N, C-alpha and C positions, 0 to 999 in steps of 0.2 A: 430186429423188430420191424414189423410191417405196419405202415400207417395207411389211412384211407387214400391218400394221394398215390401211394405206390400201387395199391390194389386197382384203382381206377385206371391208372396209366398202363398197368399190366393187362387189364381186360381190354383196353384199346388195342394192344398189340396182338392179343389172342383173337379178337373178334373177326378179322379178315379170314381166319382159318376155319370159321364155322360154316357148315353147310346149310344152316337153317336158323330161324329165330329161336332163341332159348330164354328160359327164365332161370335165374340163379338166385337162391335165397341164402343170404349170409346167416350163419348160426354162431353161437358161442361168442368168443372174443372178437371175431370178425364182425358180427352184427353190432356189438357194443362199440367197436371202433367206427363203423359207418354211421352209427347213431350219435356219435360225439360224446359217448360216455367214457371211453378209454382213448388214449392217444395212439396206442398201437397194440398189435397182437403178435404172438410168436408163430402162428400158423394160420392157414386160411381154411375155415370150415364152411362148406356149402352144401345145401340140399336143393332139391328141385325135382321136377318130373323126370322119371327114369330115362327117357329118351334124350332129354336136354342134358342130363348129367353125363350120359354116354358120349354125346356129341362134344361136350366141353372137355371131357377126359381125353378124347382123341385129339382135339385142337391143342390142348395143353402140351402134348408131346412135341409139337412143332415149334414151341417157343421156349428157349432156355430161361430158367427163372431162379433156381436154387432155393425156392421156398417149399415148405411142406404144405401140401394140399390134402385135406380130408374131405372126400366127396361122398355124399350119401344120397340115395334115391328116394323119391316119393315121401318126403317128410320125415325120414329117419334122421335122427341126430344122435350121434354116439350110440347109446343102447336104448334110446327111446324112439317110439313111433308116434308122431303127432297125428291127430285126426286129419282127414282129407281137407278140411277148410284152412289148414296152415297157410296155404298159398294165397287165398283171398284175404286173410288177416295180415299178411306180411306188408310192411311199409315199403312203398316204392322209393328207391334211393336215386336211381339215375338210369336213363336209357343210353346204352353205349352201342350204337349201331344195331346189330341183331340181338344184343344182350339186354334183357330187362332185369336190372339188378335190384334186388329187394333185401330187406332185413327182417328177420323173424319179428313177430309181434312181441313186445316186452314180456308179456305173461308167458309166451312160448319159450322165450329165452330163460326165464326163471325156472320153469318146470323141466326143461331139458338139462340145465346146469345142475339141478338137484339130483340127477341120476348118478353123477360121479361124486360130486360134493366134496372136493378137497378144499383147503383153505382159500386158494385163489378163486375157486368157483363161488364160494360164499361171499368173498369180497366183490366179485362181479355181480352177484345177485343183489347184494345190498346197494351197489351203485345204481343198478337198473331200477331198483325199487325207489331209491331217493329221487331219481329223475322222473319216473312215470307214475309213481304212487298207485299201483294197482290195489284193489281191495283184497282182503283176505278171501272173500267168497270167490272172486275171479280166479285166484290162484288155486284154491281148493277144487273148484269145479273143473278147471282145465286139467289139473293133475289127475282127476278121475277119468278123463278121456284119453290120457296117454297110455300107450301100451309099453311095457318095459320088457326088453329081451333079457331074460335072466330071472333072478329071484324077485318076483313082484312085491313080496312083503318088504324086501330091502329097500326098494324104491319108495314105497309108501312111508317107511320109517324116515328116510332121508327127506322126503317132501314135508312130512310133519315137523322135522327139525328145522327146516327152512322157514316154515310158517311160524313156528314158535319164536325163532330168532328175529323175524321181521315184525311180528305183532305183539309178542308178549315180552316186553322189556323189563319186567320185574325180575329181581334177583332170584336165583334158583330156590333159595330157602323160603321166599315169600310165596312160591307156587305150590308148596306142599300142602 
């Protein structure tokens, strides 16, 4: 398991190998770990400008780590494509030399985790929701802006399920 201290220390080791300043935006469990919602994550999920991700990928090769890194370019996270403003919405975590480390906005974490939506994703979504309390409208509106690579209707159904579970706490029989 990888905690925020491990990630920061690792990025401090990678930073000297970078040829330029880069911005890395943590996604998924990595973002939740950096935001203090989870204690650790099993892998490192990062997105950022395409050139920055390419530079980080190359620098990553020079530092042994044994961790699993999932790197996505230009606001892609798993099978979702966030709107271009994902970068300006992201929360700055720390400057590490030439690395500007950020975490996705909590609503962006929720809408990207909805794409896969296994039980662990739902637990992460609920934890993020408890800490940041985004409104139903914020999640619905952001979800409409996300592009899903694959069957768009499947994503919409999963996002609807997330919204139902977060905001409609009545038992299933009472909803009919």
